[in-house]
C-alpha positions in Angstrom: -18.0 -19.3 -64.0 -19.9 -15.8 -63.8 -23.9 -15.7 -62.5 -25.3 -12.4 -63.5 -28.7 -11.4 -61.9 -31.3 -9.3 -64.3 -34.2 -8.1 -61.9 -36.8 -10.3 -62.7 -36.3 -13.0 -59.7 -33.4 -11.6 -57.4 -34.4 -14.4 -55.0 -34.4 -17.0 -57.3 -30.7 -16.0 -58.6 -29.2 -15.3 -55.4 -31.0 -19.1 -54.3 -29.3 -20.5 -56.8 -25.7 -18.4 -56.2 -25.7 -19.7 -52.9 -26.4 -23.6 -53.9 -23.5 -23.0 -56.2 -21.4 -21.4 -53.6 -20.9 -18.5 -56.0 -21.3 -15.0 -55.9 -24.0 -13.1 -58.2 -21.4 -10.7 -60.0 -21.7 -6.9 -60.1 -23.7 -5.0 -62.2 -26.2 -2.4 -62.2 -29.2 -2.9 -64.3 -31.9 0.6 -63.8 -33.9 2.4 -66.2 -33.6 6.0 -68.0 -36.0 8.4 -67.3 -38.0 7.5 -70.3 -38.0 3.9 -69.1 -35.2 2.9 -71.4 -32.6 -0.1 -70.0 -29.2 0.2 -69.5 -27.2 -2.0 -68.0 -23.8 -2.2 -67.1 -21.3 -4.9 -65.5 -19.0 -4.0 -62.7 -17.1 -7.1 -63.5 -14.0 -8.4 -65.6 -15.8 -10.9 -67.8 -12.9 -11.7 -70.9 -13.0 -15.0 -71.3 -16.0 -15.9 -68.6 -18.7 -18.9 -68.5 -21.4 -16.6 -67.8 -24.8 -17.0 -66.8 -27.5 -14.4 -67.4 -30.7 -15.7 -64.5 -33.4 -14.2 -66.1 -37.3 -14.5 -65.9 -39.5 -13.2 -68.5 -42.5 -13.4 -66.3 -44.9 -10.0 -65.8 -43.8 -7.5 -67.1 -42.6 -9.8 -69.8 -40.9 -7.5 -72.4 -39.4 -5.3 -69.9 -38.0 -8.2 -68.5 -36.8 -9.8 -71.9 -35.3 -7.0 -73.0 -33.1 -6.8 -69.7 -31.9 -10.1 -71.2 -31.2 -9.2 -73.7 -29.3 -6.4 -73.2 -27.3 -8.0 -70.8 -26.2 -10.3 -73.9 -25.2 -7.6 -75.9 -23.0 -5.9 -72.8 -21.3 -9.3 -72.2 -20.5 -9.5 -75.8 -19.3 -7.0 -76.2 -17.4 -7.3 -72.8 -15.3 -10.4 -74.5 -17.7 -13.1 -72.5 -16.0 -16.5 -73.6 -19.7 -18.0 -73.6 -23.4 -16.6 -72.9 -25.7 -18.6 -71.9 -29.7 -17.3 -70.4 -31.2 -19.3 -67.8 -34.8 -18.9 -67.9 -36.7 -20.4 -65.2 -40.1 -19.0 -66.9 -39.8 -18.8 -70.7 -42.8 -16.6 -71.4 -44.4 -16.7 -75.0 -44.3 -20.2 -74.4 -47.9 -20.2 -75.4 -47.9 -18.8 -78.8 -46.3 -21.1 -80.0 -47.8 -22.2 -83.2 -50.8 -20.4 -85.2 -53.9 -20.5 -83.8 -55.8 -18.8 -86.9 -55.8 -16.7 -90.0 -52.8 -13.4 -89.2 -51.7 -14.6 -86.1 -48.2 -14.9 -85.1 -45.8 -17.3 -84.0 -44.2 -15.6 -80.9 -42.5 -18.2 -79.1 -39.7 -18.7 -82.4 -39.6 -14.6 -82.6 -38.2 -14.8 -79.0 -35.9 -17.9 -79.8 -34.3 -15.4 -83.0 -34.3 -12.1 -80.9 -32.0 -14.3 -77.9 -30.5 -16.1 -81.0 -29.1 -12.9 -82.7 -28.6 -11.0 -79.3 -25.9 -13.6 -78.7 -26.7 -15.8 -76.6 -24.8 -19.1 -77.1 -27.1 -21.5 -74.9 -30.7 -21.5 -73.3 -31.6 -23.1 -69.9 -35.3 -23.2 -69.2 -37.6 -25.3 -67.0 -41.2 -26.5 -67.9 -41.7 -25.5 -71.8 -45.3 -24.6 -72.5 -44.5 -26.5 -75.6 -41.6 -29.2 -76.1 -41.2 -28.6 -79.6 -40.3 -24.5 -78.7 -36.4 -26.4 -78.2 -36.3 -26.7 -81.8 -37.0 -23.2 -82.7 -33.4 -21.8 -81.5 -30.4 -23.5 -82.9 -28.5 -23.3 -80.5 -28.4 -25.8 -77.3 -31.4 -25.5 -75.2 -32.1 -27.5 -72.0 -35.2 -27.6 -70.8 -35.1 -28.9 -67.4 -38.3 -30.1 -65.8 -39.7 -29.4 -61.9 -41.7 -32.6 -61.4 -38.8 -34.6 -59.6 -38.6 -31.5 -57.1 -42.9 -31.4 -57.4 -43.5 -35.4 -56.7 -41.1 -35.1 -54.2 -43.2 -33.0 -52.0 -46.5 -35.0 -52.9 -44.5 -38.0 -51.5 -43.3 -36.0 -48.5 -47.2 -34.5 -47.7 -50.0 -36.4 -49.0 -51.2 -40.2 -48.6 -50.3 -41.6 -52.1 -52.9 -44.2 -51.0 -55.8 -42.0 -52.1 -54.1 -40.2 -54.2 -55.1 -40.2 -58.1 -53.2 -37.5 -60.5 -55.7 -35.3 -63.0 -54.5 -33.4 -66.2 -56.7 -30.8 -66.9 -56.7 -31.0 -70.1 -56.1 -33.7 -73.2 -53.1 -31.7 -74.2 -51.1 -32.5 -70.6 -51.8 -35.9 -70.2 -48.6 -37.2 -71.3 -47.0 -34.9 -68.4 -49.7 -36.1 -66.2 -48.3 -39.6 -67.0 -44.8 -38.9 -66.4 -45.7 -38.0 -62.4 -48.3 -40.6 -61.6 -45.8 -43.0 -62.9 -43.4 -41.7 -60.9 -45.9 -42.6 -57.9 -46.9 -44.9 -58.9 -50.6 -43.5 -59.0 -54.1 -43.6 -61.0 -54.7 -41.0 -63.7 -57.3 -39.1 -64.8 -58.4 -36.6 -67.3 -60.8 -33.3 -67.2 -62.1 -33.0 -71.1 -62.0 -29.3 -71.4 -63.2 -26.8 -74.1 -61.7 -23.6 -74.5 -64.2 -21.1 -76.1 -62.3 -18.4 -76.2 -58.2 -17.6 -74.3 -58.1 -17.0 -70.7 -61.6 -19.3 -70.4 -62.5 -22.9 -70.1 -65.0 -25.0 -69.9 -65.6 -28.4 -68.9 -67.6 -31.2 -70.3 -66.7 -34.1 -68.9 -64.1 -36.3 -65.9 -62.3 -39.2 -67.7 -61.8 -41.4 -64.9 -63.1 -42.7 -61.9 -62.4 -39.5 -58.7 -65.1 -40.8 -56.4 -63.5 -41.1 -53.0 -60.0 -40.2 -54.3 -57.7 -37.3 -52.6 -56.9 -35.3 -56.5 -54.2 -33.4 -57.7 -54.1 -31.5 -60.7 -50.5 -31.2 -63.0 -50.3 -28.7 -65.6 -47.4 -26.4 -66.1 -48.6 -22.8 -66.1 -51.5 -20.9 -63.8 -52.5 -17.9 -64.9 -55.8 -16.4 -64.6 -56.8 -19.6 -62.1 -60.0 -20.3 -64.1 -58.4 -24.1 -65.2 -57.8 -25.1 -62.1 -61.2 -23.9 -60.5 -63.3 -25.3 -62.7 -61.6 -28.5 -62.8 -61.7 -28.3 -59.2 -65.5 -27.9 -58.9 -66.4 -30.6 -61.5 -64.0 -33.0 -59.7 -66.1 -32.5 -56.2 -68.6 -32.7 -58.3 -67.6 -36.5 -59.2 -67.0 -37.9 -55.5 -63.6 -36.5 -54.8 -62.9 -35.4 -51.4 -60.5 -33.5 -51.9 -58.8 -31.7 -54.7 -54.7 -30.2 -54.4 -52.6 -28.4 -57.7 -49.2 -28.6 -58.0 -47.7 -26.7 -61.1 -44.3 -25.3 -62.3 -45.0 -22.1 -63.0 -47.1 -19.5 -61.2 -48.5 -16.6 -63.1 -51.1 -15.4 -61.4 -52.6 -13.0 -63.2 -55.7 -10.9 -62.7 -57.9 -12.6 -60.3 -56.0 -15.9 -60.2 -55.3 -15.1 -56.0 -58.8 -14.8 -55.1 -59.8 -17.5 -57.5 -57.5 -20.2 -55.6 -58.5 -18.4 -52.1 -62.0 -18.8 -52.5 -62.4 -21.8 -54.3 -62.8 -25.4 -53.7 -58.7 -26.1 -54.3 -57.1 -26.9 -50.8 -53.9 -25.8 -52.0 -51.2 -24.4 -55.1 -48.9 -25.9 -54.9 -46.1 -24.1 -57.5 -42.7 -23.4 -57.9 -40.4 -20.3 -57.4 -39.6 -20.0 -61.2 -41.5 -16.3 -61.0 -41.2 -14.1 -57.9 -44.3 -13.9 -57.0 -46.2 -10.6 -55.7 -47.0 -9.8 -51.9 -50.6 -10.8 -52.4 -49.9 -14.5 -53.7 -47.3 -14.8 -50.4 -50.1 -13.8 -47.8 -52.7 -16.6 -49.8 -53.2 -19.2 -47.4 -53.5 -22.1 -49.8 -50.8 -20.8 -52.2 -47.0 -22.4 -51.3 -44.1 -22.3 -53.0 -41.1 -25.4 -53.3 -37.3 -24.0 -54.7 -36.1 -24.8 -57.6 -33.2 -23.3 -56.8 -31.1 -26.8 -56.2 -32.3 -28.3 -59.8 -31.4 -25.1 -61.8 -28.2 -24.2 -59.7 -27.3 -28.2 -60.5 -27.7 -28.0 -64.0 -25.6 -24.8 -64.1 -22.9 -26.4 -62.4 -22.8 -29.7 -65.0 -23.1 -27.3 -68.6 -20.1 -25.3 -66.9 -18.3 -28.7 -66.2 -19.5 -29.9 -69.1 -21.1 -33.1 -67.5 -24.9 -34.5 -68.6 -27.7 -32.3 -67.7 -30.1 -35.5 -69.0 -29.0 -37.2 -66.1 -31.4 -34.7 -63.7 -34.2 -35.7 -65.0 -34.5 -39.4 -63.7 
């Protein structure tokens, strides 16, 4: 087994390597003067089972191209099997036509990954589960819920906790966490007048006197979370925290979290964060390196991955 890291999240890649007690394969991924990507694998990979660890987060196109070029380099170097380990799968929010003459970019990215020569994909908390079906190669979609649930058990008083889905589309995800923690469930009924903006219409469920935990897969600009937290406080919630799998945190997100009603935002390290996020005292990260590392080990050993969902 060989582990190969792109430039998108070197910290997570090293943590996965440490968990597996396997060094990262020596490789160089750099840019030419005109910003073209160049990659060279500096170790023999002929006949090897190779795992490329690369989130396609910002800058999404650059990180995606890095991964594709590494796949091509490995294929031409006669690697036996190439698995793209994508802790965060970019373009996942474009999983269907939302209007006339719009693309399904998640399907396009899946096609490109396949055509580049990848044999398998390992990702985590896809925005839409059906994206697994966009691939014609084996695709494992891990869930960060066990990691986040364990953090809630260790840091929260579950007697007063209620899990809240920030929208109707995330109810299944939030209900699974509520069931795992044996907690009640509430739902924020919102509408989105345009991309990147949301308005809270109603709160479904009694949150008065409760400690609310918003649970979702992606936080981008932070507007949805802040609006939901304000609505929950207005309905009598004692405090509001948020647990999110992928901290995209673009634009004014950090400022909104810092100045807004959220007590705490907990994210995973699927995306490497800039210094502004690391300096925010309301944002905390938990590691999914053991989860992804164990999935890599099971794939390499031809063992069941589904047990990691329990």
